[in-house]
C-alpha positions in Angstrom: 52.6 27.6 55.6 52.8 23.9 55.1 49.1 23.5 55.9 48.2 26.3 53.4 50.3 24.6 50.6 48.5 21.3 51.2 45.1 23.0 51.1 46.0 24.7 47.8 47.4 21.5 46.2 44.4 19.5 47.4 41.7 21.8 45.8 42.5 20.8 42.1 42.6 17.2 43.1 39.2 17.4 44.9 37.7 19.3 41.9 39.1 16.6 39.6 37.4 13.9 41.6 34.1 15.8 41.6 34.3 16.3 37.9 35.1 12.6 37.2 32.2 11.6 39.5 29.8 13.9 37.6 30.9 12.6 34.2 30.5 9.0 35.4 27.0 9.8 36.8 26.0 11.3 33.4 27.3 8.3 31.5 25.5 5.9 33.7 22.3 8.0 33.5 22.5 7.9 29.8 22.9 4.2 29.7 20.1 3.6 32.1 17.7 5.9 30.2 18.5 4.5 26.8 15.7 2.1 25.8 16.8 -1.5 25.6 16.2 -3.1 22.2 14.1 -6.2 22.5 15.0 -9.2 20.4 12.5 -10.7 17.9 11.4 -13.4 20.4 10.4 -10.8 23.0 8.6 -8.6 20.5 6.8 -11.6 19.1 5.5 -12.5 22.6 4.4 -8.9 23.2 2.5 -8.8 19.9 0.9 -12.2 20.4 -0.4 -11.0 23.8 -2.3 -8.3 21.9 -3.9 -10.9 19.6 -1.5 -10.2 16.7 -0.6 -13.1 14.4 3.2 -13.6 14.2 5.3 -15.9 12.1 8.7 -16.7 13.3 11.3 -18.5 11.2 14.8 -19.5 12.4 14.5 -17.1 15.4 13.4 -14.0 13.5 9.9 -12.6 12.9 9.1 -12.7 9.1 5.4 -11.9 9.1 2.9 -9.9 11.2 -0.8 -9.6 10.8 -2.8 -7.2 13.0 -6.5 -8.2 12.6 -7.8 -6.0 15.4 -5.9 -2.7 15.4 -7.9 -1.3 18.3 -5.7 -3.4 20.7 -2.3 -2.1 19.5 -0.7 1.1 20.8 2.1 3.4 19.7 4.5 1.5 21.9 3.6 -1.7 20.1 4.4 0.0 16.8 7.8 1.1 18.2 8.5 -2.6 18.9 7.2 -3.6 15.5 9.5 -1.1 13.9 12.5 -3.1 15.3 11.7 -6.3 13.4 14.5 -5.7 10.9 13.9 -9.0 9.0 10.1 -8.6 8.6 9.0 -9.5 5.1 5.2 -9.3 5.3 3.0 -6.8 7.3 -0.8 -6.8 7.3 -2.4 -3.9 9.3 -6.1 -3.5 10.0 -7.6 -0.3 11.4 -4.4 0.9 13.1 -2.1 2.7 10.7 -1.6 6.5 11.0 0.9 9.0 9.7 2.7 9.0 13.1 2.8 5.2 13.3 4.1 4.9 9.7 7.2 6.9 10.7 7.9 4.2 13.3 8.2 1.6 10.6 11.1 3.0 8.6 13.5 0.4 10.1 11.7 -2.4 8.3 14.3 -2.4 5.5 13.6 -6.0 4.4 9.8 -5.5 4.1 8.4 -6.7 0.8 4.6 -6.9 1.3 2.5 -4.2 3.0 -1.3 -4.5 3.2 -3.4 -2.0 5.1 -7.1 -1.7 5.7 -8.8 1.4 7.1 -5.5 3.3 7.3 -5.9 6.9 8.4 -2.9 8.2 6.5 -2.6 11.4 4.5 -0.8 11.9 1.2 2.1 13.7 2.9 2.1 11.0 5.5 3.3 8.4 2.9 6.8 10.0 2.7 8.4 7.6 5.2 7.5 4.7 2.9 10.1 5.9 0.5 12.7 4.4 2.9 11.3 0.9 2.6 13.5 0.0 -0.4 12.5 -3.7 -0.6 8.8 -3.1 -1.0 7.3 -5.1 -3.9 3.6 -5.2 -3.2 1.5 -2.5 -1.5 -2.2 -2.7 -0.9 -4.5 0.1 0.5 -8.0 -1.1 1.3 -10.5 1.5 2.5 -8.0 4.3 3.1 -9.4 7.4 4.9 -10.8 10.6 3.3 -7.4 12.4 3.6 -5.9 9.9 1.1 -6.4 11.1 -2.5 -3.5 8.9 -3.7 -1.4 11.9 -4.7 1.1 11.0 -2.1 1.9 7.7 -3.9 4.3 9.8 -5.9 6.6 9.6 -2.9 7.1 5.9 -3.8 8.4 6.7 -7.3 12.0 5.9 -6.5 11.3 2.5 -4.8 13.4 0.1 -6.9 11.4 -3.0 -6.5 7.7 -1.9 -6.3 5.9 -4.0 -8.9 2.3 -4.4 -7.6 -0.1 -1.9 -6.2 -3.8 -2.0 -5.0 -6.0 0.9 -4.0 -9.7 0.1 -3.3 -12.7 1.1 -1.3 -12.4 4.9 -1.1 -14.1 7.6 -3.3 -11.4 10.0 -2.1 -8.8 8.2 -4.3 -9.2 10.3 -7.4 -7.5 11.2 -10.7 -4.7 13.0 -8.8 -4.0 9.6 -7.3 -4.0 7.9 -10.7 -1.5 10.5 -11.9 0.7 9.6 -9.0 0.4 5.9 -9.8 1.5 6.7 -13.3 4.9 7.8 -11.8 5.5 4.4 -10.4 7.0 3.3 -13.7 8.2 -0.1 -12.5 4.7 -1.3 -11.8 3.7 -4.5 -13.5 0.3 -4.8 -11.8 -2.2 -2.2 -10.7 -5.7 -2.9 -9.2 -8.3 -0.4 -8.3 -12.1 -0.6 -7.7 -14.8 1.1 -5.7 -12.6 4.3 -5.8 -13.1 7.7 -7.3 -11.1 7.9 -10.5 -12.6 8.7 -13.9 -11.7 8.2 -17.5 -9.2 11.0 -17.1 -7.4 9.0 -14.4 -7.3 5.9 -16.6 -5.6 7.9 -19.3 -2.8 8.7 -16.9 -1.9 5.1 -16.7 -0.6 5.0 -20.2 2.7 6.1 -18.7 3.1 2.6 -17.2 5.0 1.0 -20.0 5.8 -2.1 -17.9 2.2 -2.7 -16.8 1.2 -6.3 -17.5 -1.9 -6.7 -15.3 -4.8 -4.2 -14.7 -7.9 -4.6 -12.6 -10.3 -1.8 -13.2 -13.5 -1.9 -11.1 -16.5 0.4 -10.9 -16.4 3.7 -9.0 -17.7 3.8 -5.5 -20.9 5.8 -6.3 -24.4 5.5 -7.6 -24.2 8.7 -9.6 -22.5 9.3 -13.0 -19.8 9.4 -14.3 -19.2 5.7 -14.4 -15.8 4.1 -14.9 -15.2 1.7 -16.5 -17.4 2.2 -19.5 -17.2 1.7 -23.3 -15.1 4.9 -23.3 -12.6 3.1 -21.0 -12.1 0.4 -23.6 -10.9 2.9 -26.2 -8.3 4.1 -23.7 -7.2 0.6 -22.6 -6.7 -0.5 -26.2 -3.6 1.6 -26.1 -2.0 -0.3 -23.2 0.1 -2.5 -25.5 2.0 -4.2 -22.6 -1.2 -5.7 -21.0 -1.3 -9.4 -20.6 -4.2 -9.6 -18.2 -7.2 -7.3 -17.9 -10.1 -7.5 -15.5 -13.1 -5.3 -15.7 -15.9 -5.2 -13.0 -19.4 -4.0 -12.5 -20.3 -2.2 -15.7 -22.4 -2.3 -18.9 -20.1 -2.8 -21.9 -20.8 -3.4 -25.5 -19.4 -5.9 -27.9 -18.2 -3.1 -30.2 -16.2 -1.5 -27.4 -14.7 -4.8 -26.2 -13.7 -5.7 -29.7 -11.1 -2.9 -29.6 -9.1 -5.1 -27.3 -7.9 -6.9 -30.5 -5.3 -4.1 -30.6 -3.5 -5.5 -27.5 -0.9 -7.9 -28.9 0.1 -9.4 -25.5 -3.3 -9.9 -24.1 -3.8 -13.5 -22.8 -6.7 -13.3 -20.3 -9.8 -11.1 -20.0 -12.0 -11.3 -17.0 -15.5 -9.6 -17.2 -16.8 -9.8 -13.7 -20.4 -8.8 -13.2 -20.5 -7.2 -16.7 -23.9 -6.5 -18.2 -23.6 -7.8 -21.7 -25.7 -10.3 -23.7 -24.2 -13.8 -23.5 -24.3 -14.1 -27.2 -22.0 -11.1 -27.4 -19.6 -12.8 -25.1 -19.5 -15.8 -27.4 -18.9 -13.5 -30.4 -16.1 -11.9 -28.5 -14.4 -15.2 -27.8 -14.3 -15.8 -31.6 -12.9 -12.4 -32.2 -10.2 -12.9 -29.6 -9.3 -16.6 -30.0 -5.8 -16.2 -28.3 -7.4 -14.7 -25.2 -9.0 -16.7 -22.3 -12.3 -14.9 -21.5 -14.1 -15.4 -18.2 -17.5 -13.7 -17.8 -20.0 -13.6 -15.0 -23.4 -12.0 -15.0 -24.0 -9.1 -12.6 -25.2 -10.0 -9.1 -28.2 -8.3 -7.6 -25.9 -5.9 -5.8 -23.9 -5.1 -9.0 -27.2 -4.6 -11.0 -28.3 -1.9 -8.6 -25.1 0.1 -9.2 -25.1 -0.6 -12.9 -28.7 0.6 -13.3 -27.8 3.8 -11.5 -24.7 4.5 -13.4 -25.9 3.4 -16.9 -29.5 4.7 -17.0 -29.8 4.2 -20.7 
C-alpha cells in the first residue's frame, strides 16, 4: 500500500516536470528561431559588400545608394528596412512591390529616389507609412505604374516635392492622383504620358510654387506642353518657377504668363521659338528671369514629329 501511494503521488510530480521541460524547450526554441536584429554597423558592412554606397554618421546609417540593383537580394532589403534612422535612399533597378513592403520601418526617411522600379499602383500603399517623406522621385518606372497609386500618399504630412519621368505609362490618371497631394510645392514630369487634360488636374495644387513640364515620351501627337498648355498654366497663380521643355511655343501663348503674379523665373529649355520673340517676352515680363536654350538635334527630331505644322 505504501508503494502504491508513492507511485500515485509521484505521477503528478513527474508530469509537472515533463510539462515544465516542454515549456522551457518551446521558449528556447522561439528565442533561437527569432532573427537577431543587426545593428547599423553590421548592416552597413553587409550592404557595402554588395557594392552599395553607405553613409554613416555618429554610428547610424543616414544614406544608402544602390547603383547596381542586380546585386541586392530580398534578404538585403530586410536588413535595409531595419535602418530606422535612414534619411536618404536611392534605389536603382531593384525596387518591387514586395520589397517596398520591407521598407515601412524607415520612419525617418525624407528622400526616396528610384530608377527602373517595377512597382504597381496598388504596390505604393506601404509608402503611406513613411510619414517623414519630403521628396520622392520615380525615374523610368515600369509599365504597371500609371501613377494612379500616388493617391495613397495623399495623407503624408510632409511630402512637398515629387518627380515622375521617363515612362509613357504615367498618364492623366496619374496626374489626377498627383492633384490629391495638396501639400506639394514642387512637381516635375517629363518624357511621360500625360496630356493637356492631366495638366488641368494640377490646378488643385494651391501650394504649388515650382512646375517642370517636359514633352511627352512619344513621336506622335498629341504633344504636351503646347500653346494650349500655356493657357492652362496661366491659371496657376501660386507658381514662382516654371520650366518648359522640348516644344514649339509662340510668343502670344507665352505672353499669357503675365497673369502669374508670383512668377520669378521661366526656363524655356529646348523650345523652338524665334530669338527675337524671346527678347520681346523679356520686355513683357520684366520681373521674370527668363532662360532660353535652342532645341538640340535630338529635341528637334521630337518637335518636328509632334508639331508638324
